[in-house]
N, C-alpha and C positions, 0 to 999 in steps of 0.2 A: 698168149692164147687164153690163159686163165682169166685175164682182165676182160677180154672180149666176151668170153662166156658169161662172165658176171654181168656185163652191160646188157647182153641179150636177155638174160634172165630178169634183170630189172625192167628192161623194156616190155617184156611179156606180162610181167605183173601189172605194170602201169596200164597196158592195154586192156587186160582183163578187168581191172578196177573200173576203167572208163566205160567199157561195154556194160559192166554190171550197173553202173550209175545211170545208164541210159534206159534201163528197163523201166517201164511204167509202174508206179506204185499200185499194188493190188487194191481194187476198189472195195470200199465197205459195202456190203450187200444192202440194197434198198430195204428200209424197214417200214412196211405198210402200217397204217394207222388202224387201231382196232375200232370196229363198228359198234356203236352204242345202240343196241337193240332195245326198243321199248319193252318194258315188262310191268304191265299193270299188276297191282297186287291181287286182283281177282282172276288173273290168267293163270294157266298151269305153269308150274316152275320147270317141268321137264320139256325139252326141245329136241329137234332132230339135227342140230348142228354136228357135223362129223369132226372128230379130233384133227383129221389131216386136212380140213377145210374151214379154218376159223374165219369169221366174217371180218372183213376190213373195208374201210372206206374205199380203197383203190380197187378191191375185188368186186364190191358191189357196183362201183362206177363202170368198170369193164363189163360186168355182166349186164348192166342196163343198156350199154351201147350195143352189145351182141344181141340182146333180146329185140331190139328195134331195127337191126341192120339186115336187109336182105342179102348182104354179102355172106351171111351165115350159111346160105345155100351153096356157097363155094362155086358160084358161076355168074357170069355176066347176062345182061339182057333183062327183059321184064316178064316174059311169058312163063308163067307158072313159078316165078321166084317168090319164095315165101320166107318169113322169119317167125319168131315166136309170137310177135305182135300181130301177125296176120289172123290169129284165131283168138287172141287174148286182148281184149280191148279195155282199157282203163275205165272208161265211162260205163262199161257193162260189167264192172266187178272183175276185170280181167277174165271175163267169159267171152263168148262169141257174140252174144246178142242176137242169134238167129241160127239158121241151119248151116253148119260147115261142111255138109256133105259126108260126114263120118258115121261109122257105125253106131257110136255112142255120141251124145251131145257133149260139148266141151265143158269141163269143169272149171269153176272159178279158181283164181290163184290168190287166195287171201288167207292170211294167218296159217300158212302151211307149215311154218317153222315149228308150230306146235302139234303137227300131225305125226304121230309115231306108229301108225297101224298100217302102213302101205298106202300107195297113191293110186289114183284112178278109181273108176267105178266099181272095179273088182278087187282093188288092192294088189294088183300083180306087179306093180313097180315099187321097189323097196326104198329108194332114196330119191331126192330131188335131182342128184347127179345123174342117176339112172334114167330119170324122166326126160332129161335133156338128150341123152343119147337116143332113147326111144323116139322122141319127137322129131329129131333131126334126120334119123334113118327111116322113119315110117314112110312108106310109099303114099299114104294119104294125108301126110302132113308136110314137113319140109322136104322130104325125099332127096337127101343129099349123101354123098359119099364122104366119110369122115376124113379120109386121107386127102381128098380134094379140098375139103374146107380148110385143113391145116395149111396146105400148100398155097391156097388162094389168100388166106389172111396173112400169112407170113411175108407176102410180097407187097402188102399194103404200107403206106407210109405211117399210119398211125398205131396200128395194133402191136407191133413188136415192143415199143416203148410202154404201152399200157400194160401188157403182160409182164414186162420187166418190173413195173412198179407194184403190180399185184402179187407176182409169184417169184420174182427174183431172177427171171430169165427171159431173154428176148426170143429164145427158140420156142415157138408156139406148139403146144400138144393139145390134142383133143381132150384129154383129161382135165387140162387147166381151162379149156372152154367150158366143160361140164361144170367144174367148180365155180367159175365166174357167174355163169347164169343162175346156178343154184343159190349162190349168195344173193343175187338180186331178187330172186323170187322169195327167199326167206325174209328180205327186207320189206315185203309187201305186207304191212301190218295195219289192220283196221281196228281202231280203239276210240273213236270219237262219234259214235252214232248218239241219237237222243237217248237210247237206252243205256249207253255207256255213261252218259252224263247223269242219268237217273241213278245208276248203281253208285256213282261217285258222289251223289247228293248235290249235284250242280243244277239239276233241272227236274221239274215234276212232270209226270205223265198225266194226260187228260183222263177224265172219267172213263171214256170209252177205251183208251189205251190200256188203262189199269185193268178194266174188265176183261180185255183181250189177253193181258198177261195172265190173269187168273185162269182163264180157259186154257191157256197154253200149258200151265204147270199142274193141271189137275186131271186125274183119270176120269172124273165125271164130267169134265169139260170137253176140251178138244184133244186132250191126251197126247200132246206133241212132245213133251219133255223127256220121255224115255229115250227117244232117238236123237233129239236135238237139244237136250238140256244138260249135257255133260259139262264137267269143269265149272260148276257154279253158274251155268248159262253162258259163260264167257265166250266160248267158241261157237256156240249155237250148233253144235254137233258132238256126237260122241265118237265120231270117225270110225264107227263100227258098221257092220253090214247086216241088212235086214230084207226079207221079203215082205214088203208093205202092202201086198194085196192088189198090185196093179193088174195081175193077170192070174189065171188059174191053169194055163198051159204054158210050157216053157220050151223055147227052141233057140234061145240066144246062146251062142257058142262062147260068149265073153262075160257070163255072169260070175258070181263068186265061186260057184261050184267048180269051174274050170281051174281055178287056182287051188282050192282045198281038196278037190277030188271027192268031196261029200255030196251025196244025193240031197242032204238036208239044206244045202246052200243054193239049191236051184231056185232062180228068181230073186236072189238076194243081190243087193247093191249097197254101196257106201251111202250112208245118210249124209247128203251134202250140208255144208254150213248154211244157215239161214241169214248170215250177215249180208246186207245189201241185196236181200232176196228180191226186193221190188224191182231191181234193175238187172236180174240175172236170167231172165226168160231166154229160151224155153226151158221148161222144167221136166224133171225125171230123166232117167238115164238115156231115154230114147227121144227126149224132147217133145213128148206128145202134148203137153199142155202149154199154151201160150200165155195164159194169164194166172195171176194168184187166185182169182175167183174160181177158175177151173180146178185148181189144186185143192182149194178149200172144199169145193162141191164134192170132189172125189172122196176126200177123207170123211165127209159128212155122210154121203149116201151110196158110194159106188165101190167100196172095198170088196175084193173077191176072195173067197176062202179056197184054200188048197192045202195039200198035205204038208207043204214046207212053209206055210205062212208063219211069220214071226209070232211067238206067243204073246208079244207085247201089243198086238193088235186085238185089244180086249173087246172091241165092239163089232167084230166081224159078223157075228150072228144077226146083227141089226143092219148090216151093210155099211156101217160107219158110225161116227159119233152123233150123228142126227142133231146137228146144230140148227137153231132157228135162224132166220134172216138177220135178226139183230146180232146174234152171237157171231155169225159169219162176218158181219161188218166190224164188230169189235175186234175179233181176231185179226182181221186184215189191218185194222188201225194199229194194232200192236206190232205186227210184222213190218209195217212201214217205219216204225221207230228204230229198226235195225239198219236204216239206211245212213251211211257215213259219207256225207259230202265232202269232208276234209280228205278222206282217202280217195274218193273218185276224182278229186280235182288236184290232188297233191302234185306239184311240179317236179318233185323228186322222183316220181314214178313214171313221168311222162317221157315222150320221145326226146332224147338229148339234142 
């Protein structure tokens, strides 16, 4: 009996060893490739990349696919189905290029990786990840249920593997959807306009463009630089908020004051970037101007005074900066040097 017991124990040990040897080896977690974000020397060093969402090649690729995919709406069909690209067109500076039927006009998605002051016209969205959530759930944007979106994408053939490569798990979460799209938006970097090449010493501006540049950066000229000249002019915006004299009565429930609670922020909105401004119409928070000429005419002759007007609007008592026709043409010539065809046509930013 003792011998039989020994044999049984040996057999059990052999069986256990065999079963253990059949277990699959634990997989090494997929290691995504760090994304090489362009960083020109004349750009700000500070960015808004979150510690828990570093940019990777795989994350950006996933975000790009989601950005253009109507399946982000979490439903089938075509009626009312939208994605991020429905309102952000590459050829229009990832702006809408027209009226989107929104309370405020669409803001361009360019160089936002260096925006550290809140997003949107009133700065009410803290991060690009939060912006994705706001856009997906907004009834006037994608209008989707996040749980339904996750379930829908989980059933697809392609997304689980892409999420695994980007975030190490085939189980899709909306947090990782936010992270991926935010990574792609952070990758939308414009650094190759004629003005960039001028700053780098690679190309010269014409006489009119230089004259427009001088008007842009002087108070006695067009006086644009206070709101649009931050960071050594690189971003073409300070990313701060101003009442620029569009109106003298305020009834917009979504201006800066709704965020800060301050009466002195009535009529104030973020100064948008002027990069690719020539293709970013319509202009202002409500899209009231359709052309750059209208914008220049407003700042020249039609600024309105009010209690909350930004103190940087130095020429308000004259109704504006009072440019001559020649100066208006020169300023427009300079603004046109901010168009970056490389960015607007970059295949890495287009529909995959």
